[in-house]
All heavy atoms as a GROMACS GRO file, in nm:
protein
  606
    1MET      N    1   9.491  10.195   9.621
    1MET     CA    2   9.614  10.216   9.546
    1MET      C    3   9.697  10.094   9.546
    1MET      O    4   9.720  10.038   9.651
    1MET     CB    5   9.694  10.336   9.596
    1MET     CG    6   9.628  10.468   9.578
    1MET     SD    7   9.736  10.603   9.637
    1MET     CE    8   9.685  10.603   9.810
    2THR      N    9   9.741  10.052   9.428
    2THR     CA   10   9.834   9.937   9.417
    2THR      C   11   9.943   9.974   9.327
    2THR      O   12   9.930  10.061   9.241
    2THR     CB   13   9.758   9.813   9.361
    2THR    OG1   14   9.709   9.846   9.234
    2THR    CG2   15   9.643   9.771   9.452
    3TRP      N   16  10.055   9.904   9.343
    3TRP     CA   17  10.170   9.924   9.253
    3TRP      C   18  10.132   9.886   9.109
    3TRP      O   19  10.068   9.781   9.088
    3TRP     CB   20  10.293   9.838   9.305
    3TRP     CG   21  10.344   9.894   9.433
    3TRP    CD1   22  10.333   9.838   9.556
    3TRP    CD2   23  10.426  10.007   9.448
    3TRP    NE1   24  10.401   9.917   9.645
    3TRP    CE2   25  10.457  10.024   9.582
    3TRP    CE3   26  10.479  10.111   9.357
    3TRP    CZ2   27  10.535  10.124   9.637
    3TRP    CZ3   28  10.554  10.210   9.407
    3TRP    CH2   29  10.576  10.215   9.548
    4GLN      N   30  10.181   9.966   9.024
    4GLN     CA   31  10.149   9.947   8.874
    4GLN      C   32  10.280   9.939   8.803
    4GLN      O   33  10.385  10.003   8.839
    4GLN     CB   34  10.061  10.064   8.826
    4GLN     CG   35   9.926  10.074   8.903
    4GLN     CD   36   9.857  10.195   8.852
    4GLN    OE1   37   9.842  10.223   8.742
    4GLN    NE2   38   9.799  10.264   8.949
    5PRO      N   39  10.280   9.873   8.686
    5PRO     CA   40  10.407   9.871   8.606
    5PRO      C   41  10.448  10.009   8.562
    5PRO      O   42  10.368  10.099   8.535
    5PRO     CB   43  10.371   9.787   8.483
    5PRO     CG   44  10.247   9.714   8.524
    5PRO     CD   45  10.174   9.796   8.622
    6ILE      N   46  10.575  10.035   8.565
    6ILE     CA   47  10.634  10.163   8.535
    6ILE      C   48  10.592  10.211   8.391
    6ILE      O   49  10.579  10.330   8.369
    6ILE     CB   50  10.785  10.165   8.554
    6ILE    CG1   51  10.836  10.315   8.564
    6ILE    CG2   52  10.860  10.093   8.453
    6ILE    CD1   53  10.783  10.396   8.678
    7GLU      N   54  10.569  10.123   8.303
    7GLU     CA   55  10.528  10.162   8.169
    7GLU      C   56  10.398  10.233   8.162
    7GLU      O   57  10.372  10.310   8.068
    7GLU     CB   58  10.518  10.036   8.078
    7GLU     CG   59  10.648   9.965   8.060
    7GLU     CD   60  10.689   9.867   8.175
    7GLU    OE1   61  10.595   9.832   8.257
    7GLU    OE2   62  10.807   9.834   8.180
    8THR      N   63  10.315  10.228   8.269
    8THR     CA   64  10.187  10.290   8.274
    8THR      C   65  10.196  10.423   8.353
    8THR      O   66  10.092  10.489   8.364
    8THR     CB   67  10.083  10.197   8.337
    8THR    OG1   68  10.117  10.177   8.481
    8THR    CG2   69  10.072  10.064   8.265
    9ALA      N   70  10.310  10.466   8.402
    9ALA     CA   71  10.322  10.583   8.483
    9ALA      C   72  10.306  10.707   8.406
    9ALA      O   73  10.342  10.713   8.281
    9ALA     CB   74  10.458  10.586   8.555
   10PRO      N   75  10.254  10.820   8.460
   10PRO     CA   76  10.245  10.944   8.390
   10PRO      C   77  10.380  11.000   8.363
   10PRO      O   78  10.469  10.992   8.445
   10PRO     CB   79  10.161  11.029   8.482
   10PRO     CG   80  10.180  10.967   8.622
   10PRO     CD   81  10.204  10.826   8.599
   11LYS      N   82  10.396  11.061   8.249
   11LYS     CA   83  10.523  11.117   8.211
   11LYS      C   84  10.507  11.268   8.187
   11LYS      O   85  10.560  11.331   8.091
   11LYS     CB   86  10.584  11.051   8.093
   11LYS     CG   87  10.629  10.909   8.126
   11LYS     CD   88  10.700  10.845   8.006
   11LYS     CE   89  10.759  10.712   8.056
   11LYS     NZ   90  10.836  10.648   7.948
   12ASP      N   91  10.420  11.330   8.263
   12ASP     CA   92  10.386  11.479   8.247
   12ASP      C   93  10.438  11.564   8.362
   12ASP      O   94  10.396  11.675   8.378
   12ASP     CB   95  10.236  11.495   8.231
   12ASP     CG   96  10.158  11.439   8.355
   12ASP    OD1   97  10.218  11.391   8.453
   12ASP    OD2   98  10.036  11.454   8.350
   13GLY      N   99  10.531  11.509   8.444
   13GLY     CA  100  10.585  11.588   8.556
   13GLY      C  101  10.506  11.564   8.689
   13GLY      O  102  10.545  11.620   8.788
   14THR      N  103  10.404  11.480   8.687
   14THR     CA  104  10.336  11.438   8.811
   14THR      C  105  10.425  11.372   8.905
   14THR      O  106  10.489  11.271   8.867
   14THR     CB  107  10.210  11.361   8.773
   14THR    OG1  108  10.133  11.425   8.680
   14THR    CG2  109  10.131  11.320   8.896
   15GLU      N  110  10.421  11.411   9.027
   15GLU     CA  111  10.500  11.337   9.134
   15GLU      C  112  10.426  11.209   9.172
   15GLU      O  113  10.307  11.208   9.194
   15GLU     CB  114  10.526  11.421   9.253
   15GLU     CG  115  10.624  11.534   9.226
   15GLU     CD  116  10.656  11.614   9.351
   15GLU    OE1  117  10.569  11.625   9.441
   15GLU    OE2  118  10.769  11.666   9.358
   16VAL      N  119  10.501  11.098   9.180
   16VAL     CA  120  10.446  10.968   9.212
   16VAL      C  121  10.548  10.896   9.301
   16VAL      O  122  10.659  10.933   9.312
   16VAL     CB  123  10.418  10.881   9.082
   16VAL    CG1  124  10.310  10.948   8.995
   16VAL    CG2  125  10.545  10.858   9.010
   17LEU      N  126  10.496  10.786   9.362
   17LEU     CA  127  10.589  10.696   9.436
   17LEU      C  128  10.653  10.609   9.335
   17LEU      O  129  10.581  10.549   9.245
   17LEU     CB  130  10.516  10.612   9.536
   17LEU     CG  131  10.474  10.680   9.667
   17LEU    CD1  132  10.397  10.589   9.753
   17LEU    CD2  133  10.600  10.726   9.742
   18LEU      N  134  10.779  10.591   9.341
   18LEU     CA  135  10.858  10.501   9.248
   18LEU      C  136  10.919  10.387   9.326
   18LEU      O  137  10.969  10.410   9.435
   18LEU     CB  138  10.959  10.580   9.172
   18LEU     CG  139  10.912  10.691   9.077
   18LEU    CD1  140  11.033  10.773   9.023
   18LEU    CD2  141  10.834  10.633   8.964
   19TRP      N  142  10.929  10.274   9.270
   19TRP     CA  143  10.989  10.164   9.334
   19TRP      C  144  11.108  10.115   9.247
   19TRP      O  145  11.100  10.087   9.130
   19TRP     CB  146  10.899  10.040   9.345
   19TRP     CG  147  10.965   9.938   9.429
   19TRP    CD1  148  11.031   9.828   9.392
   19TRP    CD2  149  10.963   9.937   9.572
   19TRP    NE1  150  11.077   9.753   9.497
   19TRP    CE2  151  11.036   9.819   9.616
   19TRP    CE3  152  10.905  10.018   9.671
   19TRP    CZ2  153  11.052   9.790   9.742
   19TRP    CZ3  154  10.930   9.986   9.802
   19TRP    CH2  155  11.007   9.871   9.842
   20GLU      N  156  11.231  10.119   9.309
   20GLU     CA  157  11.357  10.078   9.247
   20GLU      C  158  11.383   9.935   9.299
   20GLU      O  159  11.384   9.913   9.417
   20GLU     CB  160  11.470  10.169   9.288
   20GLU     CG  161  11.497  10.281   9.203
   20GLU     CD  162  11.618  10.362   9.247
   20GLU    OE1  163  11.618  10.422   9.351
   20GLU    OE2  164  11.718  10.352   9.171
   21LYS      N  165  11.408   9.845   9.203
   21LYS     CA  166  11.446   9.707   9.242
   21LYS      C  167  11.570   9.713   9.329
   21LYS      O  168  11.658   9.797   9.307
   21LYS     CB  169  11.467   9.625   9.112
   21LYS     CG  170  11.490   9.484   9.132
   21LYS     CD  171  11.489   9.399   9.003
   21LYS     CE  172  11.568   9.456   8.889
   21LYS     NZ  173  11.584   9.358   8.785
   22HIS      N  174  11.576   9.628   9.423
   22HIS     CA  175  11.691   9.610   9.518
   22HIS      C  176  11.687   9.724   9.624
   22HIS      O  177  11.790   9.744   9.691
   22HIS     CB  178  11.827   9.616   9.443
   22HIS     CG  179  11.835   9.509   9.337
   22HIS    ND1  180  11.823   9.383   9.354
   22HIS    CD2  181  11.858   9.525   9.201
   22HIS    CE1  182  11.829   9.313   9.241
   22HIS    NE2  183  11.860   9.402   9.146
   23THR      N  184  11.584   9.795   9.642
   23THR     CA  185  11.575   9.892   9.752
   23THR      C  186  11.458   9.850   9.844
   23THR      O  187  11.375   9.761   9.806
   23THR     CB  188  11.550  10.030   9.700
   23THR    OG1  189  11.426  10.040   9.632
   23THR    CG2  190  11.668  10.079   9.613
   24TYR      N  191  11.441   9.920   9.955
   24TYR     CA  192  11.342   9.881  10.047
   24TYR      C  193  11.247   9.997  10.080
   24TYR      O  194  11.151   9.978  10.157
   24TYR     CB  195  11.405   9.831  10.177
   24TYR     CG  196  11.500   9.717  10.153
   24TYR    CD1  197  11.636   9.732  10.144
   24TYR    CD2  198  11.450   9.587  10.135
   24TYR    CE1  199  11.720   9.634  10.122
   24TYR    CE2  200  11.535   9.482  10.111
   24TYR     CZ  201  11.671   9.503  10.107
   24TYR     OH  202  11.756   9.402  10.081
   25VAL      N  203  11.274  10.110  10.025
   25VAL     CA  204  11.194  10.234  10.047
   25VAL      C  205  11.153  10.294   9.916
   25VAL      O  206  11.242  10.319   9.834
   25VAL     CB  207  11.263  10.330  10.140
   25VAL    CG1  208  11.185  10.454  10.169
   25VAL    CG2  209  11.303  10.259  10.268
   26PRO      N  210  11.024  10.319   9.891
   26PRO     CA  211  10.987  10.392   9.769
   26PRO      C  212  11.044  10.533   9.774
   26PRO      O  213  11.073  10.592   9.874
   26PRO     CB  214  10.839  10.397   9.762
   26PRO     CG  215  10.804  10.374   9.912
   26PRO     CD  216  10.912  10.304   9.978
   27VAL      N  217  11.055  10.596   9.652
   27VAL     CA  218  11.104  10.731   9.635
   27VAL      C  219  10.996  10.811   9.566
   27VAL      O  220  10.934  10.766   9.476
   27VAL     CB  221  11.234  10.728   9.552
   27VAL    CG1  222  11.278  10.867   9.513
   27VAL    CG2  223  11.342  10.651   9.616
   28VAL      N  224  10.978  10.936   9.614
   28VAL     CA  225  10.888  11.029   9.545
   28VAL      C  226  10.970  11.085   9.424
   28VAL      O  227  11.078  11.136   9.440
   28VAL     CB  228  10.841  11.140   9.632
   28VAL    CG1  229  10.761  11.240   9.551
   28VAL    CG2  230  10.762  11.083   9.752
   29GLY      N  231  10.917  11.070   9.308
   29GLY     CA  232  10.985  11.117   9.195
   29GLY      C  233  10.897  11.157   9.080
   29GLY      O  234  10.773  11.146   9.094
   30LEU      N  235  10.948  11.199   8.972
   30LEU     CA  236  10.876  11.248   8.853
   30LEU      C  237  10.958  11.227   8.732
   30LEU      O  238  11.077  11.210   8.736
   30LEU     CB  239  10.842  11.386   8.867
   30LEU     CG  240  10.954  11.488   8.885
   30LEU    CD1  241  10.963  11.586   8.773
   30LEU    CD2  242  10.941  11.551   9.023
   31TYR      N  243  10.887  11.220   8.615
   31TYR     CA  244  10.958  11.199   8.494
   31TYR      C  245  10.992  11.335   8.436
   31TYR      O  246  10.897  11.419   8.419
   31TYR     CB  247  10.864  11.122   8.394
   31TYR     CG  248  10.936  11.075   8.274
   31TYR    CD1  249  11.016  10.966   8.265
   31TYR    CD2  250  10.931  11.154   8.151
   31TYR    CE1  251  11.085  10.921   8.155
   31TYR    CE2  252  10.994  11.110   8.038
   31TYR     CZ  253  11.072  10.997   8.042
   31TYR     OH  254  11.144  10.956   7.926
   32ARG      N  255  11.119  11.356   8.404
   32ARG     CA  256  11.162  11.488   8.346
   32ARG      C  257  11.163  11.470   8.189
   32ARG      O  258  11.247  11.400   8.137
   32ARG     CB  259  11.300  11.524   8.393
   32ARG     CG  260  11.309  11.557   8.536
   32ARG     CD  261  11.258  11.697   8.555
   32ARG     NE  262  11.286  11.738   8.696
   32ARG     CZ  263  11.219  11.835   8.751
   32ARG    NH1  264  11.135  11.910   8.681
   32ARG    NH2  265  11.241  11.869   8.876
   33VAL      N  266  11.064  11.528   8.128
   33VAL     CA  267  11.051  11.510   7.981
   33VAL      C  268  11.176  11.557   7.911
   33VAL      O  269  11.231  11.490   7.822
   33VAL     CB  270  10.924  11.583   7.928
   33VAL    CG1  271  10.914  11.578   7.778
   33VAL    CG2  272  10.800  11.525   7.993
   34GLN      N  273  11.232  11.672   7.952
   34GLN     CA  274  11.347  11.731   7.892
   34GLN      C  275  11.469  11.634   7.898
   34GLN      O  276  11.546  11.624   7.797
   34GLN     CB  277  11.390  11.867   7.948
   34GLN     CG  278  11.288  11.964   7.961
   34GLN     CD  279  11.206  11.956   8.093
   34GLN    OE1  280  11.176  11.849   8.145
   34GLN    NE2  281  11.159  12.066   8.144
   35ALA      N  282  11.483  11.564   8.001
   35ALA     CA  283  11.595  11.476   8.021
   35ALA      C  284  11.561  11.331   7.972
   35ALA      O  285  11.647  11.248   7.952
   35ALA     CB  286  11.639  11.472   8.165
   36GLY      N  287  11.430  11.302   7.963
   36GLY     CA  288  11.388  11.165   7.929
   36GLY      C  289  11.420  11.067   8.035
   36GLY      O  290  11.450  10.953   8.006
   37LYS      N  291  11.419  11.107   8.161
   37LYS     CA  292  11.453  11.022   8.278
   37LYS      C  293  11.361  11.043   8.394
   37LYS      O  294  11.311  11.148   8.404
   37LYS     CB  295  11.598  11.040   8.321
   37LYS     CG  296  11.702  11.009   8.215
   37LYS     CD  297  11.841  11.035   8.281
   37LYS     CE  298  11.951  11.002   8.177
   37LYS     NZ  299  12.081  11.018   8.237
   38TRP      N  300  11.360  10.939   8.475
   38TRP     CA  301  11.293  10.954   8.608
   38TRP      C  302  11.396  11.023   8.699
   38TRP      O  303  11.509  10.988   8.695
   38TRP     CB  304  11.254  10.816   8.663
   38TRP     CG  305  11.142  10.760   8.590
   38TRP    CD1  306  11.151  10.663   8.492
   38TRP    CD2  307  11.006  10.787   8.595
   38TRP    NE1  308  11.028  10.637   8.442
   38TRP    CE2  309  10.935  10.716   8.504
   38TRP    CE3  310  10.931  10.886   8.675
   38TRP    CZ2  311  10.797  10.728   8.493
   38TRP    CZ3  312  10.796  10.889   8.669
   38TRP    CH2  313  10.727  10.810   8.574
   39ARG      N  314  11.341  11.117   8.778
   39ARG     CA  315  11.430  11.183   8.879
   39ARG      C  316  11.360  11.184   9.016
   39ARG      O  317  11.242  11.182   9.027
   39ARG     CB  318  11.440  11.334   8.842
   39ARG     CG  319  11.498  11.359   8.700
   39ARG     CD  320  11.647  11.336   8.692
   39ARG     NE  321  11.710  11.443   8.770
   39ARG     CZ  322  11.834  11.475   8.751
   39ARG    NH1  323  11.907  11.416   8.664
   39ARG    NH2  324  11.889  11.566   8.827
   40ALA      N  325  11.442  11.183   9.120
   40ALA     CA  326  11.389  11.193   9.250
   40ALA      C  327  11.344  11.344   9.272
   40ALA      O  328  11.404  11.431   9.221
   40ALA     CB  329  11.494  11.161   9.358
   41SER      N  330  11.234  11.358   9.332
   41SER     CA  331  11.176  11.499   9.355
   41SER      C  332  11.251  11.564   9.469
   41SER      O  333  11.251  11.686   9.475
   41SER     CB  334  11.028  11.496   9.377
   41SER     OG  335  11.003  11.436   9.494
   42GLN      N  336  11.314  11.488   9.548
   42GLN     CA  337  11.403  11.545   9.659
   42GLN      C  338  11.530  11.456   9.674
   42GLN      O  339  11.532  11.346   9.624
   42GLN     CB  340  11.327  11.533   9.787
   42GLN     CG  341  11.201  11.619   9.790
   42GLN     CD  342  11.127  11.612   9.921
   42GLN    OE1  343  11.175  11.558  10.015
   42GLN    NE2  344  11.007  11.666   9.930
   43GLU      N  345  11.624  11.512   9.737
   43GLU     CA  346  11.744  11.433   9.754
   43GLU      C  347  11.722  11.304   9.843
   43GLU      O  348  11.638  11.308   9.925
   43GLU     CB  349  11.856  11.516   9.832
   43GLU     CG  350  11.898  11.636   9.754
   43GLU     CD  351  11.992  11.721   9.829
   43GLU    OE1  352  11.997  11.712   9.952
   43GLU    OE2  353  12.067  11.797   9.769
   44HIS      N  354  11.781  11.202   9.805
   44HIS     CA  355  11.775  11.081   9.881
   44HIS      C  356  11.909  11.009   9.883
   44HIS      O  357  11.997  11.049   9.804
   44HIS     CB  358  11.669  10.986   9.834
   44HIS     CG  359  11.683  10.919   9.699
   44HIS    ND1  360  11.678  10.987   9.583
   44HIS    CD2  361  11.721  10.792   9.668
   44HIS    CE1  362  11.696  10.907   9.483
   44HIS    NE2  363  11.734  10.788   9.533
   45TYR      N  364  11.930  10.916   9.971
   45TYR     CA  365  12.061  10.850   9.986
   45TYR      C  366  12.061  10.721   9.906
   45TYR      O  367  11.958  10.661   9.891
   45TYR     CB  368  12.096  10.826  10.132
   45TYR     CG  369  12.114  10.950  10.208
   45TYR    CD1  370  12.004  11.011  10.275
   45TYR    CD2  371  12.234  11.009  10.211
   45TYR    CE1  372  12.027  11.124  10.350
   45TYR    CE2  373  12.257  11.131  10.281
   45TYR     CZ  374  12.150  11.189  10.345
   45TYR     OH  375  12.171  11.308  10.411
   46ASP      N  376  12.183  10.686   9.860
   46ASP     CA  377  12.196  10.562   9.789
   46ASP      C  378  12.164  10.442   9.876
   46ASP      O  379  12.163  10.459  10.004
   46ASP     CB  380  12.332  10.546   9.720
   46ASP     CG  381  12.447  10.539   9.816
   46ASP    OD1  382  12.424  10.534   9.940
   46ASP    OD2  383  12.563  10.534   9.767
   47VAL      N  384  12.147  10.324   9.819
   47VAL     CA  385  12.106  10.212   9.893
   47VAL      C  386  12.211  10.153   9.982
   47VAL      O  387  12.183  10.083  10.075
   47VAL     CB  388  12.059  10.095   9.798
   47VAL    CG1  389  11.929  10.137   9.724
   47VAL    CG2  390  12.166  10.049   9.699
   48ASP      N  391  12.340  10.193   9.963
   48ASP     CA  392  12.446  10.148  10.053
   48ASP      C  393  12.443  10.224  10.179
   48ASP      O  394  12.509  10.184  10.274
   48ASP     CB  395  12.579  10.155   9.981
   48ASP     CG  396  12.590  10.059   9.869
   48ASP    OD1  397  12.526   9.957   9.872
   48ASP    OD2  398  12.667  10.091   9.771
   49GLY      N  399  12.368  10.342  10.183
   49GLY     CA  400  12.368  10.421  10.306
   49GLY      C  401  12.503  10.481  10.332
   49GLY      O  402  12.522  10.523  10.454
   50ASP      N  403  12.582  10.510  10.236
   50ASP     CA  404  12.714  10.562  10.261
   50ASP      C  405  12.706  10.719  10.263
   50ASP      O  406  12.811  10.786  10.272
   50ASP     CB  407  12.817  10.519  10.164
   50ASP     CG  408  12.797  10.560  10.022
   50ASP    OD1  409  12.705  10.642   9.993
   50ASP    OD2  410  12.868  10.526   9.928
   51GLY      N  411  12.586  10.776  10.258
   51GLY     CA  412  12.579  10.918  10.265
   51GLY      C  413  12.591  10.997  10.133
   51GLY      O  414  12.588  11.112  10.130
   52CYS      N  415  12.599  10.922  10.028
   52CYS     CA  416  12.611  10.980   9.894
   52CYS      C  417  12.469  11.025   9.850
   52CYS      O  418  12.385  10.941   9.832
   52CYS     CB  419  12.663  10.879   9.797
   52CYS     SG  420  12.672  10.941   9.630
   53VAL      N  421  12.453  11.147   9.834
   53VAL     CA  422  12.320  11.206   9.800
   53VAL      C  423  12.308  11.195   9.652
   53VAL      O  424  12.395  11.238   9.575
   53VAL     CB  425  12.302  11.352   9.846
   53VAL    CG1  426  12.168  11.403   9.800
   53VAL    CG2  427  12.310  11.352  10.004
   54VAL      N  428  12.197  11.136   9.605
   54VAL     CA  429  12.172  11.125   9.458
   54VAL      C  430  12.036  11.187   9.424
   54VAL      O  431  11.946  11.185   9.511
   54VAL     CB  432  12.172  10.976   9.414
   54VAL    CG1  433  12.311  10.921   9.431
   54VAL    CG2  434  12.070  10.894   9.488
   55ASP      N  435  12.025  11.248   9.309
   55ASP     CA  436  11.890  11.292   9.264
   55ASP      C  437  11.846  11.230   9.135
   55ASP      O  438  11.747  11.262   9.079
   55ASP     CB  439  11.893  11.446   9.243
   55ASP     CG  440  11.988  11.490   9.136
   55ASP    OD1  441  12.063  11.408   9.082
   55ASP    OD2  442  11.989  11.610   9.106
   56THR      N  443  11.937  11.134   9.087
   56THR     CA  444  11.892  11.054   8.970
   56THR      C  445  11.858  10.910   9.026
   56THR      O  446  11.911  10.870   9.132
   56THR     CB  447  11.997  11.049   8.866
   56THR    OG1  448  12.115  10.996   8.918
   56THR    CG2  449  12.020  11.187   8.807
   57LEU      N  450  11.786  10.841   8.948
   57LEU     CA  451  11.756  10.700   8.982
   57LEU      C  452  11.811  10.608   8.876
   57LEU      O  453  11.830  10.646   8.763
   57LEU     CB  454  11.608  10.689   8.986
   57LEU     CG  455  11.528  10.781   9.087
   57LEU    CD1  456  11.380  10.776   9.065
   57LEU    CD2  457  11.564  10.748   9.230
   58CYS      N  458  11.840  10.488   8.917
   58CYS     CA  459  11.892  10.384   8.825
   58CYS      C  460  11.780  10.350   8.734
   58CYS      O  461  11.690  10.270   8.776
   58CYS     CB  462  11.946  10.269   8.901
   58CYS     SG  463  12.036  10.156   8.797
   59GLN      N  464  11.773  10.400   8.617
   59GLN     CA  465  11.657  10.383   8.530
   59GLN      C  466  11.611  10.247   8.505
   59GLN      O  467  11.491  10.216   8.505
   59GLN     CB  468  11.685  10.456   8.396
   59GLN     CG  469  11.722  10.605   8.402
   59GLN     CD  470  11.605  10.686   8.467
   59GLN    OE1  471  11.502  10.690   8.408
   59GLN    NE2  472  11.636  10.752   8.573
   60GLU      N  473  11.708  10.152   8.485
   60GLU     CA  474  11.668  10.013   8.454
   60GLU      C  475  11.614   9.946   8.581
   60GLU      O  476  11.554   9.834   8.564
   60GLU     CB  477  11.783   9.944   8.390
   60GLU     CG  478  11.900   9.924   8.483
   60GLU     CD  479  12.006  10.028   8.469
   60GLU    OE1  480  11.980  10.141   8.412
   60GLU    OE2  481  12.118  10.010   8.513
   61TYR      N  482  11.628  10.002   8.695
   61TYR     CA  483  11.574   9.935   8.817
   61TYR      C  484  11.438   9.993   8.861
   61TYR      O  485  11.381   9.939   8.955
   61TYR     CB  486  11.671   9.954   8.938
   61TYR     CG  487  11.798   9.876   8.920
   61TYR    CD1  488  11.912   9.897   9.009
   61TYR    CD2  489  11.812   9.771   8.827
   61TYR    CE1  490  12.024   9.823   8.995
   61TYR    CE2  491  11.929   9.694   8.819
   61TYR     CZ  492  12.032   9.720   8.901
   61TYR     OH  493  12.148   9.643   8.888
   62ILE      N  494  11.385  10.089   8.797
   62ILE     CA  495  11.257  10.148   8.835
   62ILE      C  496  11.155  10.059   8.769
   62ILE      O  497  11.142  10.052   8.649
   62ILE     CB  498  11.247  10.289   8.781
   62ILE    CG1  499  11.355  10.379   8.855
   62ILE    CG2  500  11.106  10.344   8.821
   62ILE    CD1  501  11.361  10.520   8.793
   63THR      N  502  11.079   9.986   8.857
   63THR     CA  503  10.991   9.885   8.802
   63THR      C  504  10.842   9.916   8.816
   63THR      O  505  10.760   9.862   8.742
   63THR     CB  506  11.024   9.747   8.862
   63THR    OG1  507  10.996   9.757   9.002
   63THR    CG2  508  11.163   9.703   8.838
   64HIS      N  509  10.808   9.994   8.920
   64HIS     CA  510  10.665  10.018   8.951
   64HIS      C  511  10.652  10.153   9.000
   64HIS      O  512  10.746  10.225   9.046
   64HIS     CB  513  10.624   9.914   9.061
   64HIS     CG  514  10.611   9.776   9.010
   64HIS    ND1  515  10.724   9.701   8.999
   64HIS    CD2  516  10.510   9.707   8.963
   64HIS    CE1  517  10.686   9.585   8.948
   64HIS    NE2  518  10.560   9.580   8.928
   65TRP      N  519  10.520  10.196   8.999
   65TRP     CA  520  10.481  10.330   9.050
   65TRP      C  521  10.353  10.323   9.112
   65TRP      O  522  10.276  10.228   9.091
   65TRP     CB  523  10.485  10.432   8.936
   65TRP     CG  524  10.365  10.421   8.848
   65TRP    CD1  525  10.347  10.323   8.750
   65TRP    CD2  526  10.246  10.496   8.850
   65TRP    NE1  527  10.224  10.337   8.692
   65TRP    CE2  528  10.158  10.446   8.755
   65TRP    CE3  529  10.200  10.606   8.929
   65TRP    CZ2  530  10.028  10.507   8.734
   65TRP    CZ3  531  10.078  10.657   8.902
   65TRP    CH2  532   9.993  10.608   8.808
   66MET      N  533  10.320  10.429   9.192
   66MET     CA  534  10.184  10.433   9.260
   66MET      C  535  10.162  10.586   9.279
   66MET      O  536  10.252  10.660   9.302
   66MET     CB  537  10.198  10.364   9.394
   66MET     CG  538  10.067  10.362   9.471
   66MET     SD  539  10.083  10.292   9.639
   66MET     CE  540  10.145  10.128   9.602
   67PRO      N  541  10.031  10.622   9.265
   67PRO     CA  542   9.997  10.767   9.294
   67PRO      C  543  10.028  10.795   9.434
   67PRO      O  544  10.023  10.712   9.525
   67PRO     CB  545   9.848  10.774   9.268
   67PRO     CG  546   9.815  10.647   9.190
   67PRO     CD  547   9.916  10.546   9.225
   68LEU      N  548  10.061  10.919   9.465
   68LEU     CA  549  10.083  10.969   9.602
   68LEU      C  550   9.951  10.969   9.666
   68LEU      O  551   9.846  11.004   9.608
   68LEU     CB  552  10.142  11.115   9.610
   68LEU     CG  553  10.285  11.123   9.554
   68LEU    CD1  554  10.320  11.272   9.548
   68LEU    CD2  555  10.373  11.048   9.639
   69PRO      N  556   9.943  10.939   9.802
   69PRO     CA  557   9.815  10.946   9.874
   69PRO      C  558   9.778  11.088   9.889
   69PRO      O  559   9.864  11.186   9.879
   69PRO     CB  560   9.855  10.875  10.010
   69PRO     CG  561  10.000  10.900  10.023
   69PRO     CD  562  10.058  10.898   9.887
   70ALA      N  563   9.652  11.110   9.927
   70ALA     CA  564   9.607  11.244   9.956
   70ALA      C  565   9.670  11.295  10.082
   70ALA      O  566   9.699  11.220  10.175
   70ALA     CB  567   9.452  11.244   9.970
   71PRO      N  568   9.697  11.426  10.093
   71PRO     CA  569   9.759  11.474  10.217
   71PRO      C  570   9.658  11.471  10.333
   71PRO      O  571   9.538  11.466  10.308
   71PRO     CB  572   9.791  11.623  10.179
   71PRO     CG  573   9.699  11.656  10.070
   71PRO     CD  574   9.675  11.531  10.001
   72PRO      N  575   9.706  11.472  10.456
   72PRO     CA  576   9.619  11.466  10.568
   72PRO      C  577   9.531  11.591  10.574
   72PRO      O  578   9.572  11.700  10.531
   72PRO     CB  579   9.711  11.451  10.694
   72PRO     CG  580   9.841  11.507  10.640
   72PRO     CD  581   9.848  11.487  10.498
   73ALA      N  582   9.410  11.578  10.638
   73ALA     CA  583   9.326  11.689  10.655
   73ALA      C  584   9.359  11.756  10.791
   73ALA      O  585   9.389  11.688  10.891
   73ALA     CB  586   9.178  11.650  10.661
   74TYR      N  587   9.357  11.884  10.794
   74TYR     CA  588   9.388  11.962  10.911
   74TYR      C  589   9.262  12.045  10.954
   74TYR      O  590   9.196  12.097  10.864
   74TYR     CB  591   9.502  12.054  10.894
   74TYR     CG  592   9.634  11.981  10.874
   74TYR    CD1  593   9.684  11.966  10.746
   74TYR    CD2  594   9.704  11.929  10.980
   74TYR    CE1  595   9.798  11.895  10.729
   74TYR    CE2  596   9.821  11.864  10.960
   74TYR     CZ  597   9.874  11.841  10.828
   74TYR     OH  598   9.988  11.778  10.809
   75ASP      N  599   9.235  12.054  11.076
   75ASP     CA  600   9.121  12.136  11.125
   75ASP      C  601   9.165  12.279  11.142
   75ASP      O  602   9.268  12.318  11.170
   75ASP     CB  603   9.069  12.084  11.258
   75ASP     CG  604   9.008  11.940  11.234
   75ASP    OD1  605   8.957  11.922  11.133
   75ASP    OD2  606   9.016  11.870  11.329
   0.00000   0.00000   0.00000
C-alpha cells in the first residue's frame, strides 16, 4: 500500500486513511456523497491539540489517501 493522490480516492463511502497537509497523523475518513465532502469517520482533535474535537476536515488540505490495512487475525 502506498499513498495515492486524493483525486483517485473512492467516493462511495468506503473508509480510507486520509492525509491532511500540515498534520503528522493520518485520519480514517470517508467521502460523504450527500455533503460532497470528506469527513472523519470518528472524532479527532485539531492539529493545535487544544482539545477542539472536529469531525470535518480541511478539504483543501486533504492531499492523499490509502486503503485501510486488513484487520489482525485472531485465533
